[in-house]
N, C-alpha and C positions, 0 to 999 in steps of 0.2 A: 486081253492083255492086262496083266496085274502090275505092271511097272508104275511107279509113282509119276503122276502127271503134275504140271504146274498148278492145276486146280486143287490137287491133293495137298500140295505144299501150302497153298493159301488157306485151305481148310484147317490145317494144323495151327497156323497163326491166328486164324479167326477164333479157334477154340480158346486160345490164350486171351483174346479180347473178351470173349463171352464170359469167361471166368473172372474178368476184371484184372487179370495179371498185368496186362500191358498198361492199363491206366495207373495201377499202383506203381508200375515201374517208372512212370514219369516223375514220381516224387519220392520213391524209395528204391531200395535194392531188391525189389521183388523178383527180378529175372536177372540171371547172369549172362553176360555177353562175352564173346559171340555165342549165338544160340544155334545148336546143330538141329536140323530138321531130319525127321525120319525119311529115308528114301529107299525104295526097293528098285534094284537095277536089273537089267537083263542078265541072264546066265550065259555061260560060255556056249551052250548049245544053241541059244537064240541067235548068236552071231552066224551060225551055219544055217539054221532053219529059217530065220526071219531077218535077214541082214538089212533089207530095206526098211523094215519097221523099226529096227534098232537105230538106224541112221536118222529117221524122222523123230524118234524119241529124243535122241541126243541133241538134235537141232532145237527141239522145243524147250528142253531144259536149259540149253546154252543161251537161248533168247529170253529167258525169264529175268525180268529186271529185279534190282535190289539184292539178289542173292549172290553169294560167292560160292563157286563150285570148286570142289577138290577133285582133281582128275587122276586117273591111273591108266597106264598103258598096258594093253593086253597083246600078247603075241599069239595070234590065232593061226592054226595050221593051214586053214583055207584062206582066210581074209587078210592074213598078215597082221602087222602091228596096227592096233586100234586104240583110240583114246576115249575112255568112258568115264562118266561121273561116278564117284564112289561116295561122295558126301556133299551136302548142301548146307550152307551156313548163312545166317543173318548176323552181320557183325555188330550192328548197333540198334538201339531202340528206334531211332528215326527210320532205319531201313525197314524194320518190322512194320511200323505204322504206315509207311508209304506203300509197302507191299500189299496191304489190305485197304488202303484208302482212308485211314483214320487219323491223319496228321492234325487236321483242324479240330476234331473232337478232343484229341489229347491235349492240344493247346488250351482249349476251353476248360478242361478239367484242371489243368495246372493253374489257370487263373482262379478257379474256384478255390483251390487249395491255398493259394497265396492270400486271397481275400479272407478266408476262414482263419488262417494262421494269424492274420493281423487283428481280427475282431473277436473270434471265438475259438482259440486254439484247442480248447477242450473237445471240440467237435471234430478234430482231425481224425480221431479214432473211428468215428462214424464214416467219414469220407473214405478212409482206407478199407473199411469193412464193406461198404456199399458204393463203390465208385460208379458203376453204371447207373444206379438209381440217382446218384448225385448229378451225373451228367444229364439225365432226363429232366431234372429239376433246375437246370442251369438258369433258365429265364425267370425262375421264381426264387432262386436261392437267396438273393439279397433281402427279399421280403421275409423269407423264413428266418433268416438270421435276425432281422429286426423284431420279429415276434419273440424270439428267444431272449433278446436283449430287454424287451419290454417286461417279460415275465421275471427276469432277473432283477429288474428295478422295482417290480410290483409283485412280489411273491404272494400266492394265494389271494388274489385281488378282490374276491367276493363281488364281482360284477358279471354281467352277461357278456358273452363274446362280442356282442354288438357294441359294447362300450370300450373295446380295446382301441386306443387312439394311436395308430401307426400309419404313416403315409402309405397309400397303395394297398392297405390291408382292410378287409371288411370281414364280417362274420362268415360269409360264404367261403372266403378264402381259407379261413382257419378250419371251418368244418370239412372242407374238401381235402385238407392236408393233416387231419388229426393224427393219422397213423405215423407219418414221418415226424411230425412235431412232437409226438409223445416220445419217440426214440431220442430226438435231439434234447428235449427238456429233461429227460431222465439223466442225461450226461451233464447238462449245463446247470441244473438247479441242485441245491443241497438236499440231501435225503429228507431232512426234517420238514420241508415244505411240500413234499409229495405224499399223497395218500396212497400208500403202496398196495393196499388191498382193492383199490378201484382199478380194474384192469380192462383192457379192450377199448376199442374206439368209442363204443357207446358210453363209456364212463370217463371220457377225456375231461369233461368239465369238473367232475368231482375229484379226479386224480390231482388236478392242478389248481383247485380252489376257485373255479368259476361258479357262478350261479347257473343252474340248469333249469330248463323248462319244467314247471311243476307237473308231476303226475296228477291227472284228474281222475277222481273216483266217482262213478255214477251209481246212484242207488235210488230205489223207490221205497217209500213207506207202504207197508201192507196192512197197517192197522191205523185207522183215523184217530185213535186215542193217543198215538205216539206224538210227542211234541215236534212241531215242524219249524221251519224258518219263519221269522216275522213276515207277515203279509201273504204267506202261502195258505191257501184254503185246502182243507183236508176233509174229505167225506168218503163214504164207502164207494161212491160212484167216481170220485176224482181224487186219487191218491197222488201226492206230489212225486215228481221225477226230478231229482236234485243232483247236481254235479258240483263237487268241491275239490280243491287241491288236497293232496294227501295229508298235509299238515293240519288243515282245517278239519278234515274227516277224522284224523286221530284225536283231535281235541273235543269232538262232539260229546263223548260219553252218553250216547243214546241209551235209554232204558229198554232196549230191545232184548228179548229173550232168545230169539231165533234169527239167524241170518242165513239166507239162501244165496248161493252164488251160481250163476249160470253164464255160459259163454256165448249164448245166442241172444241177439237183441230182441227178436220177436218173443221169445220165451220171457225175457226180462220185462217187456212191456205188457204182456198178457198174463203175467203171474197172478194167480187169484189172491184176494185178501186173506190174511192169516193173522191171528191174534198175536200181538207182541212181536211182530216180525218185520224185517225188511228184506229186500232182494238186491243184490249187488251185481252189476254187469261186469263180468270178468274182463273182457275186451283185450286180453293178452298183455297187460302191463306187468305181469308177474305178481308174486305174492308179498314181496318185501314191503311195498307201500302199505298194504293192508295190515301187515304184522306190526307196524308202528302204532296202531290203534290199540292201546292196552285194554279198553273196554270190550273190544271184539273178542279177546281171549276168554272172556267170561260168558260169552254167548254160546248157545248150541249152533254149530256151524254145519250146514248141509251143502255139499257140492254136487251140482247136477251138470255132468258133462256128457259127451257122446259115449255110447257104448262101443268103443273100439280100443285098440291098444294104446293109442296116444291119450285118450280120455282117462284111462287108468294111470298112465304115466304122469299126467297133470295132477291127478288126485294124490298120487304118491309124493309128488313134489310139494303140494300144498301141506301135507302132513309134516313136512320138514319144518314148517312155520307154525302150524296148528295141529298138533298131534291128535287132538280130540275130534277133528273134522270127520263127519260121517258122509258117506255117499248117498245120493238120492236118485232114484229111478235109474240105477246102474246095475241092476240085478238080473239074474237069469230069467226070472218070471217075466219081467218087462221085455227083455230081449225076445223071448219065444212068443210072447203075445203080439208082437209087431213084425212077424215074419214077412208080411206083405210089403213092409217098408225097408227091408234090408238093402243096404248098398255095399259099396266097395271102398275100402281104405287104401289110398294110393301107396303108402310106404309104411307098412306096419312095424311097430317096435317088437323086438324079440328078447330083450334082456330081462333079467329078474327084477322084481319090484319088492323091496323089503318091507314097505310100510302098509301093504294091503292086508285086510282081514282075510281069514280063510275062505269066506264066501266070495269075496272080491277076487282073490287069487284064482279060485276055480273058474270064474267067468273069464278072467284075463288069460288063463292058460288055454281055455277053449278057443279064444280068439287068436292068440299068437301061434298056436299049433294047428289052426285051421280045422278044428274038429266039426264045425257046422258047415262051413264053406270057406274057400280061400278069401283071405283079407276082408272078413266080414266087418261091417260097420252099421250101427243104427244111430243116425244123427238125432240129437236131442229134440229138435223141432218136429221130428216125425212121430214122437210119442203122443198118443191121443190125449186131448185135453180132459176128457172125462176120466181117463186113467190118472192123469196128474191130480185132479181134484180128489179122487178117491184116496190116493196114496197120501196126499197132503193132510186129509182129515184123520189119517191113522197116526200121525206124529203127535205125541203129547205136547201140550203147550209150553212145558218147561216150568222151572221153579221161579218164584218171584225174584226180582232184582232190585237194587237200590233205586230210590226215586231220582228222577231227572233233576239235576241241580238248577235252582232258579236264581236269577240275579236280583 
């Protein structure tokens, strides 16, 4: 049977709720009333062939609460005069809400709207755009508005989230709601106090002028003659492993000629001594913090990543900050020499990489086009240590650099 059932009618109204139209209708003219629902009725032939089924259907529609039924009389040659529904209406918003059991939710949304209109009317546009999300946040809405008001009173506060002094609000609350807060603050704050190029949840602090956790850069001196931190002992047998925040690292101006970057901690810890060199543990923090160190741009930079498609994508990204960066142990010879250690890359990249050299592009193409085997990967820690030492010895030590400044 393809005739419209009471459940079908409710599904039509539920779709209006799911789109937010009914919530918007509680505070705007988003829906015109009365609202006609789509209804598919029995055909004349059904009165002859399925008369009892038609009677049951009419009874079910007639017993449906909240709806107004428009009837029509049919003169049937066999069954005589019959009265059948031809249209179904919901006359008011309250009828529609009651029909799908959403009266209390709509009342709660209306209360949120009134509260917002009284304290932050600029945010009514957000409520109208995202009514269901606002309803889901109803128990936290007052605190969200309080955070907005605090930022309006303290634009670009230059404090940590922990220092926001709002009753019922702590740093975990703000961190958990950064997405919605960013949308609200974009509406509530003047553009000049928003750092517009800081986008995404991860850059919430920078966008609105909070202090963020400092990025920490970990590096090892590979040459005992390089100056270390006061109190650090440096010898060929014990080279310092140092961690600094990005700003302190940028201020170092180390007289290093060469910088090796590796993404694997074991490779970082075991990297052999090298004249005038340091090794940096990549650790996935991105390249922008390293790029702030102007002295690093004067060094020979060698990136050692996995020989897989994502390793070359990372190298390509690195060259966006350091165009002179060279790859290290990411060549075809290294790949083929370690065939016994080949593994599988879970989700290979397939896009073009514009910053690779011709030799690197050839290896990358072999990988992304599965020319050796599908999804081939050689992880950096599987490269033989003797192979590493031999290749390291083949790299020239570099040109002299300016002496390390002494206080």
